[in-house]
N, C-alpha and C positions, 0 to 999 in steps of 0.2 A: 395347190389350192389349200386355203386355210382350213384347218380341222375345226369345225364349229363346236363339236363336243368338247374338245380340249379348251377352246376359247371360252365356252360357257362356264366351264369349271374354274378357269382363271378369273373371270368376271365375278363369279360368286365369292371366290376367295378375296378378291379386291374389296368387295363390299363388306365382307366380314371384318376387314382391316381398315375400313373407313376411307378407302381410296376410290376416286372416280376415274382416275387415269394413270396409266403407267407407260413408260417408254422401254421397250425391249430392244436391246442393241447387240447382245452377244450372239454370234452365229449359231451356237448350239440350241438355245431355246427358240430361235427363229426357225431352225430346221425342225424342231419338235412340233411347231405349230403349222408349218407350211410344207415341210418335206424338201425345202430348197437348201442346197449346200452353197452358201454365199460367203465369200471371203473378201471383205471390202478393203483390206490393207489399211492404208492411212485415211481412207475416205469414210464418211459417215454412212452407217446402215442403221435404220431405226424403224421399228414397228410400234406405232402408237395404238394402244388399246384403251378405249373409253367405255365406261359402264353404260353410256347412253347409246352405244352402237356406232358412233361416228369414228370408226377406226381409220387409220391411214398408214400406208407403207411408204417409206422414203428410201429410194435406191438411186445410186448413180446411174446416169444414162447409159454408161457402157454395159450395164448388166440388165438389159431388157428382158422382161419375164412375161409369160403368158398370164391370162387373167387369174388372180388369186382369190377372187370373191370379195375383195375389199379394194377401195380406190388406191392407186399407186401414184405417188408424186415423184417424177424423175427430175433430177437436177444435173447440171453439167459442172465442169470444174471452174467455171467463172462465177457461179452462184454461191450464195451463203446458205447451205442446207439447214443450218441451225435456225436461221430466220424463218425459213419455210415451216420448220417444225414448231417454232415458238408461236406462230400465228394460229396453229391448230389446237393450242392448249387452252383449257378453261382456267378459271381462278382456283384458289385453294391450294391443295397439295398435289404433287406429282411424284410418282414412283420412278426410281432410277435404278438401272442395273449396277451392281457393285463393281463390275468390270469395265464400265464405260470410261473411255479415255478422258482425262482431265481437260484436255483442250476443247472437247465438245461441251462437257458439263459447265465449265467456267464461262464459255460463250453464252450458253443458254441462261445462266444465272445473271449475266450482264443484261441480256435482252428482257428477261422476265424476273426482275427482283421482287415482284409481288407474290411469287409462288413459294410454297414451302417444299423443300426437297427431302425425300425420304428414300431409304434403301428398300426396294420392293423385290429383290431377287428371291427372298425366301418364299414369296407367294408362288412363283412359278416352280421353284425347287420342290415345294411341298406337293404341288399338283403332279409333277413329273414322277414323284415317288410312288404314286398309286397308279399302277398300270391297268388300263382298260382291257376288255376281253381280247381285242385284236392284238394289243401289245403283248399280252400274256402268251398268246399263240406264237408270236414271233420269238419271244424269249425262249420258249420251250424248244422250238425248232432250231434256234441258234445253238442251244446246248446239246441237242442231239447230234448236230454236225460236229461239235467239239469233241463229243465222245468218240465219234468215228475217227477223227484226226488223232486223238490220244492213243487209240488202238494201233494205228499205224506207227506212231512214235515209239511205242513199246516194242514193236517188231524190229526196229533198227537201233534202239538205244544201246545195244551191247556190241555194236559192230566197229568199235574203236574210232568212230568219227570224233573229230574235235567238237567242242561246244559250239564254236562258230559254224562249223560245217553242219551240225544238227540244226541250228537256227535257220540256215539257208534251206535245208531240206524240209523243215516244218512249213516254211512259206510256200514251197511247192506243193506240199500235202494239202494245204488249204485250197489252193487253186484247183487241185485234182478233185476236191469235194465240192466245187462250185462256189467257194467263198473267195471273192476277189480282194477283200480288205480284212486285215487283222485288227482286232480290238486294240492291240498294243504289240510291240515287237516281242517275239517269243524269248523266253529265258530258259536256256539249258545250262545245267550246272552239275559238275561232279564233285564229290568229296568236300574239300574245304570251300570251294566256290559256292556250294549249296548252303554253307553257313552264313552267307551274306544274303539277306532277304531281297536285295535289289542288285544282285550280282551282274556284272558286265561280262558276258561270256568271252572265253579266251580260247587258246589253242590246246588246252588240256584235253586229253583223250580218255581219261579215266583209268582206274586201276582196279584189280580184283579186290572186292570188299568195299569199294566206294558206294556211296549212295548216288543216285542219278535223279535229279529233280527237274521237272518240267512245268513251267507256268505259262499257259498258252490260252489264247482266245481269238475268236473270229467274229465277223459281223455279218449277220443275215438280215437283208432288207432293212438295214439301218439299226438293228438291235444287236447288242454285244453278248458274247459268252466269255467265260473266264473260269479256268479250272487249273488246279495244281495236283500232280501226283508225284510220288517219290518211289523209286525202285532201288534194288541193290544188285550189284554186279558180281555174280558168281557165288558169293557167300555173305553172311551177315553175322556179326558177333552178337553174343548175348546182350551186351550193353546197348548196341545199336538197335537190336530187336525191341528192347525195353523202351527206348526212345520212340521208336515208330509206334508201338502199341499205345504209348501215352498220348501221342499226337492224335492217333485215330480215336481214342476214347474222348479226347477233348472236342474233336470234330463232331462226334455223335452227341455229346452233351450240349454243345452249342446249338445243334440242329433241333434237339428236343425242346430247347428253350425258345425257339423261334416260332412264336404263336401269338395270336391276338390276346390281349390281356396282360402280356409282358411288355417290358421296355427293351429298347435296343441294348441298353447297358446290361440287361439280364442275360442276353446271349453271350456277351463278352465275359461276364462274371462266371457263367457256367463253364465255359471253355478254360478260362484262366484258373479258376479254382481247381479244376481237374488236374491241370499240369502242376500247379503249385503244391497240391497235396501229395504229389508223387516225387517232389524234390527237384523239379526242373523250372520253377517259376522264374528265376533270374534269366533264363534262356529264351523266354517267350517275350520278345522285345518290340512287338508292334500290336496294333489293335486287331480285333478278331475279324473285322470285315468292313465292307463298304457297299453302298447301294450301287446299282448298275441298271442300265437301260440303253439309251442311245449313246451314252458315254460309258466307258469301262468303269470309271470312278465318278459317281454322282454324289451330290450332297445327301447326307444321311448316313453317317458312319456308324459302325458297330463297335462301340467303345464304352468304357466306363463313364466317359464324359457326356454321353448322349442318353438322356432319360426320356426321349420321345417315345410315345406309345407305338407298338407294332400294330399295323392295320392290314386287313386283307388287300391284296393287290401289290403290296411292296415286294421288291425283289432285291436280295442282297447276298453277299458272300459270307461263308463261315470258313475261315482259313487259319486256324491256329498253327503254330509252328514252334519248333525247338531248334536253336542254332548254337553249336558249340565249336568254334573255329579250332581250338586246341585239340579237339578229337576228330577233326576233318569230317564233320557231319552237320547237315542241316536237313530237317524233315518238315515239310509243310503238306497238309492235305486240305484242299479247297473245293468246296461245292457251292453252287448257287441254290438258294431256296426262294420259292415263290409262296407268299403267305396266303393261306386259304381262310375260310370262315372259322375253322376249328383247329388249325395247325399250319403245316406247310407242306409243300411238294418239293422234294429234292430234284433239281433239274438235271443233275449229272448221274447217269447210271453206270458209268465206267467203274469197275471194281476198285475197292479200297483195301482189301486184305494185303498183308505184306507179300511182296512178289520179288523173288530172286531170279534174275535173268541169267541164262547160261553165259559164262565168260571164261575165256581160256586162262590157264595158269600163266603167271608172269614169266 
């Protein structure tokens, strides 16, 4: 059933942008509005939203749905779905998804050369950034479950499992906590592997003195969690302790900047400046974070390039890191923050102080 509150917010944003109609075609925003997980493959899937309320859903006949609160036009493989859609459009401008396949858009442009075509994805992206009360509750619960899983990971991280074996066990841990779907495939990394922010886990089993980095997330009732913690196996050198404490300080500085009145770029700057001032700036090689909701990575990044204002209801990650391959170390500490009226709520309560796990001598 279509969510009328979200639909109303989108229509308001359309009108602010001078649009009376948009065509939503990507499965993710369609799921955001309807709760339906539809994967059309090569066939057209389209939700027409009109400011006058004459909405319509276009779905292939193979995917019959229950009543969604708006009219559904079904088509079969012998029909031209674009012609059906074109007949429902008014004059003027029409908003189009940035990800809509060219074969559909070009056909619509042939049938309706009178229309002006504009990219309207930013309208829905912006609405999705501001979580309503129910969405916030789901984000909170999703992160609570992620905390529980991380505690279980820490309990087995020093048992000489390979990175790949740990990934498999992490998937089982999510199932044990009632989470059937992960937000993304887990990343387990020891030592030099942790120095690659997007490491592809291997058969490495870790060595005494290695860092052990875990980037994990699950999905609760359609809403994602995401957290990274870094531990040490058996011992930690003074140099690596300094690196860890620097990343932790940057994480806390970024969180302190995550509040209304600031910009997304302010969060990145706070974390980046902290690391740079301590001599590790060249080793912080990615943005500080990303928005999150029904997708693990949603539009609205936390970077120096994004000067968008921070608003209550936003949820994004703060995840600075230092990566030094020649020293066989990578440290990242990631939390999700939910923006409140006067600051933010950190959704991850799993501890962040430096932790050395018992590990046998070589």
